[in-house]
N, CA, C, O and the ligand as a Tripos MOL2 file, in Angstrom:
@<TRIPOS>MOLECULE
protein
  233   231    59     0     0
PROTEIN
NO_CHARGES

@<TRIPOS>ATOM
      1 N           0.8530   -1.2400    0.0090 N.3       1 MET1
      2 CA          0.0180   -0.0210   -0.0020 C.3       1 MET1
      3 C           0.8500    1.2700    0.0220 C.2       1 MET1
      4 O           1.8580    1.3390    0.7260 O.2       1 MET1
      5 N           0.4430    2.2780   -0.7310 N.am      2 ARG2
      6 CA          1.2180    3.4360   -0.8350 C.3       2 ARG2
      7 C           1.2610    4.2530    0.5080 C.2       2 ARG2
      8 O           0.2240    4.3770    1.1600 O.2       2 ARG2
      9 N           2.4060    4.7950    0.9190 N.am      3 PRO3
     10 CA          2.4360    5.5730    2.1100 C.3       3 PRO3
     11 C           2.0120    6.9690    1.9120 C.2       3 PRO3
     12 O           1.7580    7.6650    2.8950 O.2       3 PRO3
     13 N           1.9110    7.4550    0.6480 N.am      4 MET4
     14 CA          1.5970    8.7980    0.3440 C.3       4 MET4
     15 C           0.1910    8.8660   -0.3840 C.2       4 MET4
     16 O          -0.2620    7.9440   -1.0620 O.2       4 MET4
     17 N          -0.4340   10.0640   -0.1570 N.am      5 TRP5
     18 CA         -1.5850   10.3830   -0.9560 C.3       5 TRP5
     19 C          -1.2750   11.4970   -1.9110 C.2       5 TRP5
     20 O          -0.4880   12.3880   -1.5890 O.2       5 TRP5
     21 N          -1.8700   11.4710   -3.0750 N.am      6 THR6
     22 CA         -1.6170   12.4820   -4.0780 C.3       6 THR6
     23 C          -2.8870   13.2340   -4.4210 C.2       6 THR6
     24 O          -3.8990   12.6150   -4.7490 O.2       6 THR6
     25 N          -2.8540   14.5840   -4.3530 N.am      7 CYS7
     26 CA         -3.9880   15.4240   -4.7470 C.3       7 CYS7
     27 C          -4.2390   15.2580   -6.1950 C.2       7 CYS7
     28 O          -3.3500   15.3880   -7.0360 O.2       7 CYS7
     29 N          -5.5390   14.9510   -6.4840 N.am      8 ARG8
     30 CA         -5.9550   14.8460   -7.8810 C.3       8 ARG8
     31 C          -6.0720   16.1920   -8.5980 C.2       8 ARG8
     32 O          -6.1630   16.2400   -9.8240 O.2       8 ARG8
     33 N          -6.0700   17.2890   -7.8260 N.am      9 THR9
     34 CA         -6.1980   18.6050   -8.4510 C.3       9 THR9
     35 C          -4.8940   19.2670   -8.7570 C.2       9 THR9
     36 O          -4.6880   19.7760   -9.8590 O.2       9 THR9
     37 N          -3.9790   19.2670   -7.7590 N.am     10 CYS10
     38 CA         -2.7320   19.9490   -7.9310 C.3      10 CYS10
     39 C          -1.5290   19.0440   -8.0640 C.2      10 CYS10
     40 O          -0.4310   19.5110   -8.3640 O.2      10 CYS10
     41 N          -1.7210   17.7380   -7.8430 N.am     11 GLY11
     42 CA         -0.6520   16.7800   -7.9720 C.3      11 GLY11
     43 C           0.2860   16.7040   -6.7580 C.2      11 GLY11
     44 O           1.2570   15.9480   -6.8030 O.2      11 GLY11
     45 N           0.0480   17.4190   -5.7260 N.am     12 LEU12
     46 CA          0.8890   17.4090   -4.5390 C.3      12 LEU12
     47 C           0.8450   16.0490   -3.8210 C.2      12 LEU12
     48 O          -0.2410   15.5130   -3.6050 O.2      12 LEU12
     49 N           1.9680   15.4990   -3.4600 N.am     13 SER13
     50 CA          2.0130   14.2680   -2.6660 C.3      13 SER13
     51 C           2.2140   14.6560   -1.2310 C.2      13 SER13
     52 O           2.9890   15.5600   -0.9170 O.2      13 SER13
     53 N           1.4900   13.9480   -0.3330 N.am     14 MET14
     54 CA          1.6170   14.2120    1.0900 C.3      14 MET14
     55 C           1.5630   12.9700    1.8650 C.2      14 MET14
     56 O           0.9500   11.9860    1.4520 O.2      14 MET14
     57 N           2.2330   12.9980    3.0500 N.am     15 ILE15
     58 CA          2.1570   11.8780    4.0070 C.3      15 ILE15
     59 C           0.7540   11.8300    4.5190 C.2      15 ILE15
     60 O           0.1830   12.8810    4.8130 O.2      15 ILE15
     61 N           0.1520   10.6450    4.6450 N.am     16 PHE16
     62 CA         -1.2710   10.5330    5.0380 C.3      16 PHE16
     63 C          -1.5030   11.2120    6.3940 C.2      16 PHE16
     64 O          -2.6050   11.7050    6.6370 O.2      16 PHE16
     65 N          -0.5210   11.2530    7.2680 N.am     17 ARG17
     66 CA         -0.7500   11.8890    8.5750 C.3      17 ARG17
     67 C          -0.8850   13.3930    8.4110 C.2      17 ARG17
     68 O          -1.4940   14.0440    9.2610 O.2      17 ARG17
     69 N          -0.3510   13.9520    7.3760 N.am     18 ALA18
     70 CA         -0.4110   15.3760    7.1670 C.3      18 ALA18
     71 C          -1.7960   15.8410    6.7490 C.2      18 ALA18
     72 O          -2.1320   17.0070    6.9540 O.2      18 ALA18
     73 N          -2.5860   14.9920    6.1890 N.am     19 ALA19
     74 CA         -3.9960   15.3100    5.7750 C.3      19 ALA19
     75 C          -4.9280   14.4150    6.5270 C.2      19 ALA19
     76 O          -5.1240   13.2590    6.1530 O.2      19 ALA19
     77 N          -5.5030   14.9260    7.5760 N.am     20 GLN20
     78 CA         -6.4230   14.1260    8.4180 C.3      20 GLN20
     79 C          -7.6720   13.6870    7.5870 C.2      20 GLN20
     80 O          -8.3990   14.5350    7.0700 O.2      20 GLN20
     81 N          -7.9020   12.3840    7.4720 N.am     21 PRO21
     82 CA         -9.1250   11.9540    6.6840 C.3      21 PRO21
     83 C         -10.4040   12.3420    7.5010 C.2      21 PRO21
     84 O         -10.4430   12.3190    8.7310 O.2      21 PRO21
     85 N         -11.3850   12.6800    6.7370 N.am     22 GLU22
     86 CA        -12.7130   13.0550    7.2300 C.3      22 GLU22
     87 C         -13.7610   12.1520    6.5970 C.2      22 GLU22
     88 O         -13.4940   11.4950    5.5910 O.2      22 GLU22
     89 N         -14.9150   12.1200    7.1660 N.am     23 VAL23
     90 CA        -15.9940   11.3640    6.5460 C.3      23 VAL23
     91 C         -17.2480   12.2080    6.5040 C.2      23 VAL23
     92 O         -17.6320   12.8100    7.5060 O.2      23 VAL23
     93 N         -17.9000   12.2560    5.3270 N.am     24 ASP24
     94 CA        -19.1940   12.9190    5.2140 C.3      24 ASP24
     95 C         -20.1520   11.9890    4.5230 C.2      24 ASP24
     96 O         -19.8670   10.8030    4.3580 O.2      24 ASP24
     97 N         -21.3080   12.5260    4.1090 N.am     25 GLU25
     98 CA        -22.2950   11.6760    3.4870 C.3      25 GLU25
     99 C         -21.8460   10.9930    2.2800 C.2      25 GLU25
    100 O         -22.4120    9.9680    1.8990 O.2      25 GLU25
    101 N         -20.8130   11.5290    1.6270 N.am     26 ASP26
    102 CA        -20.3120   10.9230    0.3740 C.3      26 ASP26
    103 C         -19.1530    9.9090    0.6310 C.2      26 ASP26
    104 O         -18.5920    9.3410   -0.3060 O.2      26 ASP26
    105 N         -18.8350    9.7150    1.8640 N.am     27 GLY27
    106 CA        -17.7860    8.8080    2.2320 C.3      27 GLY27
    107 C         -16.5960    9.4490    2.7140 C.2      27 GLY27
    108 O         -16.5950   10.6610    2.9280 O.2      27 GLY27
    109 N         -15.4800    8.6600    2.9200 N.am     28 PRO28
    110 CA        -14.2090    9.2300    3.4140 C.3      28 PRO28
    111 C         -13.4560    9.9730    2.3410 C.2      28 PRO28
    112 O         -13.5080    9.6750    1.1480 O.2      28 PRO28
    113 N         -12.7230   11.0030    2.8740 N.am     29 TYR29
    114 CA        -11.9590   11.8870    1.9640 C.3      29 TYR29
    115 C         -10.8750   12.5210    2.7810 C.2      29 TYR29
    116 O         -10.8580   12.4180    4.0080 O.2      29 TYR29
    117 N          -9.9500   13.1930    2.0810 N.am     30 PHE30
    118 CA         -9.0270   14.0220    2.7680 C.3      30 PHE30
    119 C          -8.9010   15.3780    1.9940 C.2      30 PHE30
    120 O          -9.0900   15.4350    0.7790 O.2      30 PHE30
    121 N          -8.5810   16.4410    2.7370 N.am     31 LEU31
    122 CA         -8.4040   17.7340    2.0540 C.3      31 LEU31
    123 C          -6.8980   17.9820    1.7440 C.2      31 LEU31
    124 O          -6.0490   17.8380    2.6230 O.2      31 LEU31
    125 N          -6.6000   18.3430    0.5270 N.am     32 CYS32
    126 CA         -5.1960   18.6720    0.1780 C.3      32 CYS32
    127 C          -4.6790   19.7530    1.0170 C.2      32 CYS32
    128 O          -5.3610   20.7610    1.1990 O.2      32 CYS32
    129 N          -3.4310   19.6040    1.5820 N.am     33 VAL33
    130 CA         -2.8040   20.6550    2.3980 C.3      33 VAL33
    131 C          -2.3170   21.7510    1.5110 C.2      33 VAL33
    132 O          -2.0210   22.8400    2.0020 O.2      33 VAL33
    133 N          -2.2150   21.5140    0.1890 N.am     34 GLY34
    134 CA         -1.7360   22.5510   -0.7130 C.3      34 GLY34
    135 C          -2.8020   23.4500   -1.2820 C.2      34 GLY34
    136 O          -2.6760   24.6720   -1.2060 O.2      34 GLY34
    137 N          -3.8600   22.8790   -1.8570 N.am     35 CYS35
    138 CA         -4.9010   23.6120   -2.5490 C.3      35 CYS35
    139 C          -6.2070   23.4800   -1.9190 C.2      35 CYS35
    140 O          -7.1210   24.2030   -2.3150 O.2      35 CYS35
    141 N          -6.4110   22.5960   -0.9340 N.am     36 GLY36
    142 CA         -7.6940   22.4610   -0.2480 C.3      36 GLY36
    143 C          -8.7100   21.6240   -0.9470 C.2      36 GLY36
    144 O          -9.8540   21.5520   -0.4970 O.2      36 GLY36
    145 N          -8.3320   20.9580   -2.0800 N.am     37 ALA37
    146 CA         -9.2670   20.2010   -2.8040 C.3      37 ALA37
    147 C          -9.7180   18.9390   -2.0340 C.2      37 ALA37
    148 O          -8.9670   18.3980   -1.2230 O.2      37 ALA37
    149 N         -10.9670   18.4780   -2.3060 N.am     38 ARG38
    150 CA        -11.4150   17.2730   -1.6860 C.3      38 ARG38
    151 C         -11.0310   16.1280   -2.5120 C.2      38 ARG38
    152 O         -11.3040   16.0870   -3.7110 O.2      38 ARG38
    153 N         -10.3700   15.1460   -1.8650 N.am     39 ASN39
    154 CA         -9.9420   13.9500   -2.6150 C.3      39 ASN39
    155 C         -10.5670   12.7590   -1.9560 C.2      39 ASN39
    156 O         -10.3790   12.5130   -0.7650 O.2      39 ASN39
    157 N         -11.3430   11.9910   -2.7740 N.am     40 ALA40
    158 CA        -12.0860   10.8610   -2.1950 C.3      40 ALA40
    159 C         -11.1670    9.6970   -1.7870 C.2      40 ALA40
    160 O         -10.1310    9.4440   -2.4020 O.2      40 ALA40
    161 N         -11.5860    9.0180   -0.7440 N.am     41 LEU41
    162 CA        -10.9180    7.7740   -0.2800 C.3      41 LEU41
    163 C         -11.8770    6.6390   -0.2410 C.2      41 LEU41
    164 O         -13.0850    6.8720   -0.2050 O.2      41 LEU41
    165 N         -11.4030    5.3970   -0.2460 N.am     42 VAL42
    166 CA        -12.2230    4.2880   -0.1400 C.3      42 VAL42
    167 C         -11.8200    3.4700    1.1290 C.2      42 VAL42
    168 O         -10.6400    3.3900    1.4710 O.2      42 VAL42
    169 N         -12.8320    2.8660    1.8160 N.am     43 ASN43
    170 CA        -12.5540    2.0050    2.9370 C.3      43 ASN43
    171 C         -12.4090    0.5570    2.4560 C.2      43 ASN43
    172 O         -13.3520   -0.0600    1.9620 O.2      43 ASN43
    173 N         -11.1930    0.0500    2.6230 N.am     44 ILE44
    174 CA        -10.9750   -1.3100    2.1500 C.3      44 ILE44
    175 C         -10.8580   -2.3010    3.2700 C.2      44 ILE44
    176 O         -10.3090   -3.3900    3.1060 O.2      44 ILE44
    177 N         -11.3900   -1.9060    4.4330 N.am     45 ALA45
    178 CA        -11.3330   -2.7880    5.5880 C.3      45 ALA45
    179 C         -12.0870   -4.0670    5.3360 C.2      45 ALA45
    180 O         -13.1570   -4.0610    4.7280 O.2      45 ALA45
    181 N         -11.5340   -5.1570    5.8000 N.am     46 GLY46
    182 CA        -12.1760   -6.4600    5.5920 C.3      46 GLY46
    183 C         -12.8760   -7.0110    6.7910 C.2      46 GLY46
    184 O         -13.4880   -8.0780    6.7300 O.2      46 GLY46
    185 N         -12.7910   -6.2770    7.9100 N.am     47 HIS47
    186 CA        -13.3410   -6.7320    9.1440 C.3      47 HIS47
    187 C         -14.2280   -5.6150    9.7460 C.2      47 HIS47
    188 O         -13.9420   -4.4290    9.5840 O.2      47 HIS47
    189 N         -15.2650   -6.0040   10.4130 N.am     48 LEU48
    190 CA        -16.1640   -5.0820   11.0040 C.3      48 LEU48
    191 C         -15.4470   -4.3230   12.1140 C.2      48 LEU48
    192 O         -14.6750   -4.8820   12.8920 O.2      48 LEU48
    193 N         -15.7320   -3.0460   12.1500 N.am     49 GLY49
    194 CA        -15.1430   -2.2150   13.2260 C.3      49 GLY49
    195 C         -13.8070   -1.6930   12.9540 C.2      49 GLY49
    196 O         -13.2300   -0.9680   13.7650 O.2      49 GLY49
    197 N         -13.2620   -2.0640   11.7550 N.am     50 LYS50
    198 CA        -11.9050   -1.6330   11.4470 C.3      50 LYS50
    199 C         -11.9610   -0.7700   10.1640 C.2      50 LYS50
    200 O         -12.6410   -1.1180    9.1980 O.2      50 LYS50
    201 N         -11.2450    0.3370   10.1790 N.am     51 THR51
    202 CA        -11.2490    1.2390    9.0070 C.3      51 THR51
    203 C          -9.8910    1.2970    8.4400 C.2      51 THR51
    204 O          -8.9260    1.6380    9.1250 O.2      51 THR51
    205 N          -9.7990    0.9590    7.1570 N.am     52 VAL52
    206 CA         -8.5410    1.0480    6.3930 C.3      52 VAL52
    207 C          -8.8330    1.8880    5.2110 C.2      52 VAL52
    208 O          -9.6190    1.4910    4.3510 O.2      52 VAL52
    209 N          -8.2220    3.0580    5.1290 N.am     53 LEU53
    210 CA         -8.5200    4.0050    4.0250 C.3      53 LEU53
    211 C          -7.4920    3.8810    2.9590 C.2      53 LEU53
    212 O          -6.3090    3.6840    3.2390 O.2      53 LEU53
    213 N          -7.9170    3.9920    1.7660 N.am     54 LYS54
    214 CA         -7.0120    3.9030    0.6310 C.3      54 LYS54
    215 C          -7.4560    4.8610   -0.4740 C.2      54 LYS54
    216 O          -8.6530    5.0170   -0.7140 O.2      54 LYS54
    217 N          -6.5210    5.4870   -1.1340 N.am     55 GLN55
    218 CA         -6.8500    6.3650   -2.2260 C.3      55 GLN55
    219 C          -7.0930    5.5380   -3.4860 C.2      55 GLN55
    220 O          -6.2000    4.8100   -3.9210 O.2      55 GLN55
    221 N          -8.2710    5.6350   -4.0750 N.am     56 PRO56
    222 CA         -8.5360    4.8390   -5.2600 C.3      56 PRO56
    223 C          -7.6770    5.1750   -6.4240 C.2      56 PRO56
    224 O          -7.3600    6.3470   -6.6270 O.2      56 PRO56
    225 N          -7.2720    4.1830   -7.2220 N.am     57 GLU57
    226 CA         -6.5170    4.3530   -8.3940 C.3      57 GLU57
    227 C          -7.3450    5.0470   -9.4670 C.2      57 GLU57
    228 O          -8.5350    4.7770   -9.6290 O.2      57 GLU57
    229 N          -6.7090    5.9220  -10.1760 N.am     58 GLU58
    230 CA         -7.4840    6.6120  -11.2710 C.3      58 GLU58
    231 C          -7.3870    5.7700  -12.5110 C.2      58 GLU58
    232 O          -7.9450    6.1310  -13.5470 O.2      58 GLU58
    233 ZN         -4.0710   19.9360   -4.0770 Zn       59 ZN59
@<TRIPOS>BOND
     1     1     2 1
     2     2     3 1
     3     3     4 2
     4     3     5 am
     5     5     6 1
     6     6     7 1
     7     7     8 2
     8     7     9 am
     9     9    10 1
    10    10    11 1
    11    11    12 2
    12    11    13 am
    13    13    14 1
    14    14    15 1
    15    15    16 2
    16    15    17 am
    17    17    18 1
    18    18    19 1
    19    19    20 2
    20    19    21 am
    21    21    22 1
    22    22    23 1
    23    23    24 2
    24    23    25 am
    25    25    26 1
    26    26    27 1
    27    27    28 2
    28    27    29 am
    29    29    30 1
    30    30    31 1
    31    31    32 2
    32    31    33 am
    33    33    34 1
    34    34    35 1
    35    35    36 2
    36    35    37 am
    37    37    38 1
    38    38    39 1
    39    39    40 2
    40    39    41 am
    41    41    42 1
    42    42    43 1
    43    43    44 2
    44    43    45 am
    45    45    46 1
    46    46    47 1
    47    47    48 2
    48    47    49 am
    49    49    50 1
    50    50    51 1
    51    51    52 2
    52    51    53 am
    53    53    54 1
    54    54    55 1
    55    55    56 2
    56    55    57 am
    57    57    58 1
    58    58    59 1
    59    59    60 2
    60    59    61 am
    61    61    62 1
    62    62    63 1
    63    63    64 2
    64    63    65 am
    65    65    66 1
    66    66    67 1
    67    67    68 2
    68    67    69 am
    69    69    70 1
    70    70    71 1
    71    71    72 2
    72    71    73 am
    73    73    74 1
    74    74    75 1
    75    75    76 2
    76    75    77 am
    77    77    78 1
    78    78    79 1
    79    79    80 2
    80    79    81 am
    81    81    82 1
    82    82    83 1
    83    83    84 2
    84    83    85 am
    85    85    86 1
    86    86    87 1
    87    87    88 2
    88    87    89 am
    89    89    90 1
    90    90    91 1
    91    91    92 2
    92    91    93 am
    93    93    94 1
    94    94    95 1
    95    95    96 2
    96    95    97 am
    97    97    98 1
    98    98    99 1
    99    99   100 2
   100    99   101 am
   101   101   102 1
   102   102   103 1
   103   103   104 2
   104   103   105 am
   105   105   106 1
   106   106   107 1
   107   107   108 2
   108   107   109 am
   109   109   110 1
   110   110   111 1
   111   111   112 2
   112   111   113 am
   113   113   114 1
   114   114   115 1
   115   115   116 2
   116   115   117 am
   117   117   118 1
   118   118   119 1
   119   119   120 2
   120   119   121 am
   121   121   122 1
   122   122   123 1
   123   123   124 2
   124   123   125 am
   125   125   126 1
   126   126   127 1
   127   127   128 2
   128   127   129 am
   129   129   130 1
   130   130   131 1
   131   131   132 2
   132   131   133 am
   133   133   134 1
   134   134   135 1
   135   135   136 2
   136   135   137 am
   137   137   138 1
   138   138   139 1
   139   139   140 2
   140   139   141 am
   141   141   142 1
   142   142   143 1
   143   143   144 2
   144   143   145 am
   145   145   146 1
   146   146   147 1
   147   147   148 2
   148   147   149 am
   149   149   150 1
   150   150   151 1
   151   151   152 2
   152   151   153 am
   153   153   154 1
   154   154   155 1
   155   155   156 2
   156   155   157 am
   157   157   158 1
   158   158   159 1
   159   159   160 2
   160   159   161 am
   161   161   162 1
   162   162   163 1
   163   163   164 2
   164   163   165 am
   165   165   166 1
   166   166   167 1
   167   167   168 2
   168   167   169 am
   169   169   170 1
   170   170   171 1
   171   171   172 2
   172   171   173 am
   173   173   174 1
   174   174   175 1
   175   175   176 2
   176   175   177 am
   177   177   178 1
   178   178   179 1
   179   179   180 2
   180   179   181 am
   181   181   182 1
   182   182   183 1
   183   183   184 2
   184   183   185 am
   185   185   186 1
   186   186   187 1
   187   187   188 2
   188   187   189 am
   189   189   190 1
   190   190   191 1
   191   191   192 2
   192   191   193 am
   193   193   194 1
   194   194   195 1
   195   195   196 2
   196   195   197 am
   197   197   198 1
   198   198   199 1
   199   199   200 2
   200   199   201 am
   201   201   202 1
   202   202   203 1
   203   203   204 2
   204   203   205 am
   205   205   206 1
   206   206   207 1
   207   207   208 2
   208   207   209 am
   209   209   210 1
   210   210   211 1
   211   211   212 2
   212   211   213 am
   213   213   214 1
   214   214   215 1
   215   215   216 2
   216   215   217 am
   217   217   218 1
   218   218   219 1
   219   219   220 2
   220   219   221 am
   221   221   222 1
   222   222   223 1
   223   223   224 2
   224   223   225 am
   225   225   226 1
   226   226   227 1
   227   227   228 2
   228   227   229 am
   229   229   230 1
   230   230   231 1
   231   231   232 2
@<TRIPOS>SUBSTRUCTURE
     1 MET1         2 RESIDUE 1 A MET
     2 ARG2         6 RESIDUE 1 A ARG
     3 PRO3        10 RESIDUE 1 A PRO
     4 MET4        14 RESIDUE 1 A MET
     5 TRP5        18 RESIDUE 1 A TRP
     6 THR6        22 RESIDUE 1 A THR
     7 CYS7        26 RESIDUE 1 A CYS
     8 ARG8        30 RESIDUE 1 A ARG
     9 THR9        34 RESIDUE 1 A THR
    10 CYS10       38 RESIDUE 1 A CYS
    11 GLY11       42 RESIDUE 1 A GLY
    12 LEU12       46 RESIDUE 1 A LEU
    13 SER13       50 RESIDUE 1 A SER
    14 MET14       54 RESIDUE 1 A MET
    15 ILE15       58 RESIDUE 1 A ILE
    16 PHE16       62 RESIDUE 1 A PHE
    17 ARG17       66 RESIDUE 1 A ARG
    18 ALA18       70 RESIDUE 1 A ALA
    19 ALA19       74 RESIDUE 1 A ALA
    20 GLN20       78 RESIDUE 1 A GLN
    21 PRO21       82 RESIDUE 1 A PRO
    22 GLU22       86 RESIDUE 1 A GLU
    23 VAL23       90 RESIDUE 1 A VAL
    24 ASP24       94 RESIDUE 1 A ASP
    25 GLU25       98 RESIDUE 1 A GLU
    26 ASP26      102 RESIDUE 1 A ASP
    27 GLY27      106 RESIDUE 1 A GLY
    28 PRO28      110 RESIDUE 1 A PRO
    29 TYR29      114 RESIDUE 1 A TYR
    30 PHE30      118 RESIDUE 1 A PHE
    31 LEU31      122 RESIDUE 1 A LEU
    32 CYS32      126 RESIDUE 1 A CYS
    33 VAL33      130 RESIDUE 1 A VAL
    34 GLY34      134 RESIDUE 1 A GLY
    35 CYS35      138 RESIDUE 1 A CYS
    36 GLY36      142 RESIDUE 1 A GLY
    37 ALA37      146 RESIDUE 1 A ALA
    38 ARG38      150 RESIDUE 1 A ARG
    39 ASN39      154 RESIDUE 1 A ASN
    40 ALA40      158 RESIDUE 1 A ALA
    41 LEU41      162 RESIDUE 1 A LEU
    42 VAL42      166 RESIDUE 1 A VAL
    43 ASN43      170 RESIDUE 1 A ASN
    44 ILE44      174 RESIDUE 1 A ILE
    45 ALA45      178 RESIDUE 1 A ALA
    46 GLY46      182 RESIDUE 1 A GLY
    47 HIS47      186 RESIDUE 1 A HIS
    48 LEU48      190 RESIDUE 1 A LEU
    49 GLY49      194 RESIDUE 1 A GLY
    50 LYS50      198 RESIDUE 1 A LYS
    51 THR51      202 RESIDUE 1 A THR
    52 VAL52      206 RESIDUE 1 A VAL
    53 LEU53      210 RESIDUE 1 A LEU
    54 LYS54      214 RESIDUE 1 A LYS
    55 GLN55      218 RESIDUE 1 A GLN
    56 PRO56      222 RESIDUE 1 A PRO
    57 GLU57      226 RESIDUE 1 A GLU
    58 GLU58      230 RESIDUE 1 A GLU
    59 ZN59       233 GROUP 0 **** ****
């Protein structure tokens, strides 16, 4: 799994800890620390009660 997330808007790569993931009605996402764009994430957890976020491949 990739240790970095990449903003789909400005292309900035950031360590996942730098961009705190949030969840809203559309699902998990993180806000780019560079341009503030919303980048969708997916939960790939295989077990109940566990959350594993991953940035979907384009
Ligand atoms: Zn950005």
